[in-house]
C-alpha positions in Angstrom: -48.5 -136.3 88.5 -45.7 -138.7 88.2 -42.3 -138.4 89.9 -40.0 -135.7 88.5 -36.5 -136.3 87.2 -33.8 -136.2 89.8 -31.8 -133.0 89.2 -28.5 -134.3 90.6 -28.7 -137.3 88.2 -29.4 -134.9 85.3 -26.4 -132.8 86.2 -24.2 -135.9 86.5 -25.3 -137.1 83.1 -24.7 -133.7 81.5 -21.2 -133.5 83.1 -20.4 -137.0 81.9 -21.5 -136.1 78.3 -19.3 -133.0 78.5 -16.4 -135.1 79.7 -16.7 -137.7 77.0 -17.2 -135.1 74.3 -14.0 -133.4 75.5 -12.2 -136.7 75.3 -13.6 -137.6 71.9 -13.3 -134.2 70.1 -10.3 -132.5 71.7 -7.8 -135.2 72.5 -8.2 -137.4 69.4 -7.9 -136.8 65.7 -11.1 -138.7 65.1 -13.9 -139.5 67.6 -14.1 -142.9 66.0 -10.8 -143.7 67.6 -12.6 -144.4 70.9 -15.3 -146.6 69.3 -14.5 -150.3 69.3 -17.5 -152.5 69.5 -15.6 -155.8 70.1 -13.9 -154.3 73.1 -17.2 -152.9 74.5 -18.8 -156.3 73.9 -16.1 -158.0 75.9 -16.7 -155.8 78.9 -20.5 -155.7 78.8 -21.0 -159.4 78.0 -18.3 -160.5 80.6 -19.7 -158.3 83.3 -23.3 -159.5 82.8 -22.2 -163.1 82.6 -20.3 -162.9 85.8 -23.2 -161.1 87.5 -25.7 -163.8 86.5 -23.3 -166.4 87.7 -23.0 -164.6 91.1 -26.6 -163.9 91.8 -30.0 -165.6 91.3 -31.9 -164.5 88.2 -34.8 -163.0 90.1 -32.5 -160.7 92.1 -30.7 -159.5 88.9 -34.0 -158.8 87.1 -35.4 -156.9 90.1 -32.3 -154.8 90.4 -32.3 -153.9 86.7 -35.8 -152.5 87.2 -34.5 -150.3 90.0 -32.2 -148.4 87.6 -35.1 -146.1 86.8 -35.1 -144.8 90.4 -31.8 -143.2 89.8 -33.3 -141.0 87.1 -36.3 -139.8 89.0 -36.9 -138.0 92.2 -38.6 -140.3 94.6 -40.9 -138.8 97.2 -40.8 -140.5 100.6 -44.1 -138.9 101.7 -42.8 -138.2 105.2 -45.1 -135.1 105.5 -48.2 -137.2 104.6 -47.2 -139.9 107.1 -46.8 -137.3 109.9 -50.2 -136.0 109.1 -51.8 -139.4 109.1 -50.1 -140.4 112.4 -51.1 -137.2 114.1 -54.7 -137.5 112.9 -54.8 -141.1 114.1 -53.3 -140.2 117.4 -56.1 -137.7 118.0 -58.7 -140.3 117.2 -57.0 -142.9 119.4 -56.7 -140.4 122.2 -60.4 -139.8 122.0 -61.0 -143.5 122.0 -62.7 -143.6 118.6 -61.4 -146.9 117.4 -63.8 -147.1 114.4 -62.5 -143.8 113.1 -59.0 -145.0 113.4 -59.9 -148.2 111.4 -61.5 -146.1 108.7 -58.4 -143.9 108.5 -56.2 -147.0 108.1 -58.2 -147.9 105.0 -57.0 -144.6 103.4 -53.3 -144.9 104.2 -50.9 -146.1 101.5 -48.1 -146.9 103.9 -48.2 -150.6 104.8 -45.6 -150.1 107.6 -47.7 -147.5 109.3 -50.8 -149.6 108.7 -49.3 -152.6 110.4 -48.1 -150.6 113.4 -51.5 -149.0 114.0 -53.3 -152.3 113.6 -51.1 -153.8 116.3 -51.9 -150.8 118.6 -55.7 -151.3 118.0 -55.3 -155.0 118.7 -53.8 -154.1 122.1 -50.6 -155.9 121.3 -47.8 -155.5 123.9 -45.6 -152.5 123.2 -42.4 -154.5 123.1 -43.9 -157.0 120.6 -44.9 -154.1 118.4 -41.4 -152.7 118.4 -39.8 -156.1 117.8 -42.0 -156.7 114.7 -41.5 -153.3 113.3 -37.8 -153.3 113.9 -37.5 -156.6 112.2 -39.3 -155.2 109.1 -36.9 -152.2 109.1 -33.9 -154.6 109.3 -35.3 -156.7 106.5 -35.8 -153.8 104.2 -32.3 -152.5 105.0 -30.7 -155.9 104.3 -32.7 -156.4 101.1 -31.9 -153.0 99.6 -28.3 -153.2 100.7 -28.0 -156.5 98.7 -29.6 -154.8 95.7 -27.0 -152.0 95.8 -24.2 -154.5 96.3 -25.0 -156.1 93.0 -24.0 -152.9 91.2 -20.9 -152.6 93.4 -20.1 -156.2 92.3 -20.6 -155.2 88.6 -18.2 -152.2 89.2 -15.6 -154.8 90.3 -16.2 -157.0 87.3 -16.1 -154.4 84.6 -12.4 -153.3 85.0 -11.5 -157.0 85.3 -13.0 -157.9 82.0 -11.4 -154.7 80.6 -8.1 -156.2 81.5 -9.1 -159.5 79.9 -9.9 -157.7 76.7 -6.5 -156.0 76.9 -4.8 -159.4 77.2 -6.8 -160.7 74.2 -5.9 -157.7 72.1 -2.2 -158.0 73.0 -2.1 -161.7 72.2 -3.8 -161.1 68.8 -1.4 -158.2 68.2 1.7 -160.3 68.9 0.5 -163.0 66.5 0.7 -160.5 63.6 3.6 -158.4 64.8 6.0 -160.1 62.3 3.8 -159.0 59.4 4.5 -155.4 60.2 1.2 -154.3 58.6 -0.3 -151.4 60.7 -3.7 -152.0 59.2 -3.7 -155.4 60.9 -1.8 -154.4 64.1 -3.9 -151.2 64.7 -7.3 -152.8 65.3 -5.8 -155.3 67.7 -4.0 -152.6 69.6 -7.3 -150.7 69.8 -9.0 -153.7 71.4 -6.1 -154.0 73.8 -6.3 -150.4 75.0 -10.0 -149.5 74.7 -11.4 -152.5 76.7 -9.6 -151.3 79.8 -10.9 -147.8 79.1 -14.5 -149.1 78.8 -14.2 -151.2 81.9 -13.0 -148.3 84.1 -15.5 -145.9 82.6 -18.5 -148.2 83.2 -17.4 -149.0 86.7 -16.9 -145.4 87.9 -19.5 -143.6 85.8 -22.4 -146.1 85.8 -22.2 -149.0 88.3 -20.8 -147.3 91.3 -22.9 -144.1 91.1 -26.0 -146.3 90.8 -25.0 -148.2 93.9 -24.4 -145.1 95.9 -27.8 -143.6 94.7 -29.6 -146.8 95.8 -27.8 -146.7 99.2 -28.8 -143.1 99.7 -32.4 -144.0 98.8 -32.3 -146.7 101.5 -31.1 -144.3 104.1 -34.0 -141.9 103.4 -36.5 -144.8 103.5 -35.0 -145.9 106.9 -35.4 -142.4 108.3 -39.1 -142.4 107.2 -39.7 -145.9 108.8 -38.0 -144.9 112.0 -40.1 -141.8 112.1 -43.2 -143.9 111.8 -41.9 -146.3 114.5 -41.4 -143.3 116.9 -44.9 -142.1 116.2 -46.4 -145.5 116.9 -44.3 -145.7 120.1 -45.7 -142.4 121.3 -49.3 -143.5 120.4 -48.9 -146.6 122.5 -47.7 -144.4 125.4 -50.8 -142.2 124.9 -48.9 -139.0 124.5 -50.8 -135.9 123.6 -51.3 -135.4 119.8 -49.6 -132.0 119.9 -46.5 -133.6 121.5 -46.5 -136.3 118.9 -46.8 -133.8 116.1 -43.8 -131.7 117.4 -41.7 -134.9 117.9 -42.4 -136.1 114.4 -41.8 -132.8 112.8 -38.3 -132.9 114.3 -37.5 -135.7 111.9 -38.0 -133.4 108.9 -36.7 -130.2 110.5 -33.7 -128.8 108.5 -31.2 -126.9 110.6 -28.1 -125.4 109.2 -26.2 -126.5 112.4 -27.7 -128.8 115.0 -25.6 -127.2 117.8 -25.7 -123.5 117.3 -27.5 -121.0 115.1 -25.5 -118.7 112.8 -24.5 -115.4 114.4 -27.1 -112.8 113.7 -26.3 -109.1 113.5 -27.4 -107.2 116.5 -29.6 -104.1 116.0 -27.7 -100.8 116.0 -29.6 -99.7 119.1 -28.2 -102.6 121.2 -24.7 -101.9 120.0 -25.0 -98.2 121.0 -26.2 -99.1 124.4 -23.3 -101.6 124.9 -20.8 -99.0 123.9 -22.3 -96.4 126.2 
């Protein structure tokens, strides 16, 4: 079964639609007052042009494909990785290297596979850590750069909105002497709506996508560090039960890491205290 839609994204889209509908239908005499294709074209075309100038083509194309991640719930498969690590640790603890190699063929996590292969090859512990930490740092840098593209677009959109405003004002001033509202009105609309479109796209599209991608990176880094910790424990030949408990702590969800909520005492204990 494919990934499900992300509920927070759906809620955000619904809230955005309600907001825009309120603006269009309750604050204007006609919803068409907020529709200006030339102004929207200035913002979109200018933002995309500046983005393509700023970044290589392959990076922009790759990032556009990542937009779909915002609309679906991505599973990090941490539970599956924990089970695979624990199972492999049991086989490794027993000295059954062949069984570990067969288990590696079934795993779909290349980071986990690389770590266990290095363990099987009797690679030094520090060298394993250095390689895996380098891969973690590389993923973090790459995905941070991907999110940064959307933050850059969020900077460009209001700027091109202001450019559209200046264009509209210049065109309006040129026909101001005519005094014809049918000529001045459309130019005034371009002047005002391009800024509106730029701010709207920056804060309702580009910045939220960037934040969503950054949160995705944080979750993926947690999963990779969990795998790194599991491989570290395997190299130290810790007991599989200890490895399992340690790895489960990565996904344990506590309301408060310092203290549990106050629980009501049984009535019998209260009566004995008051006695």
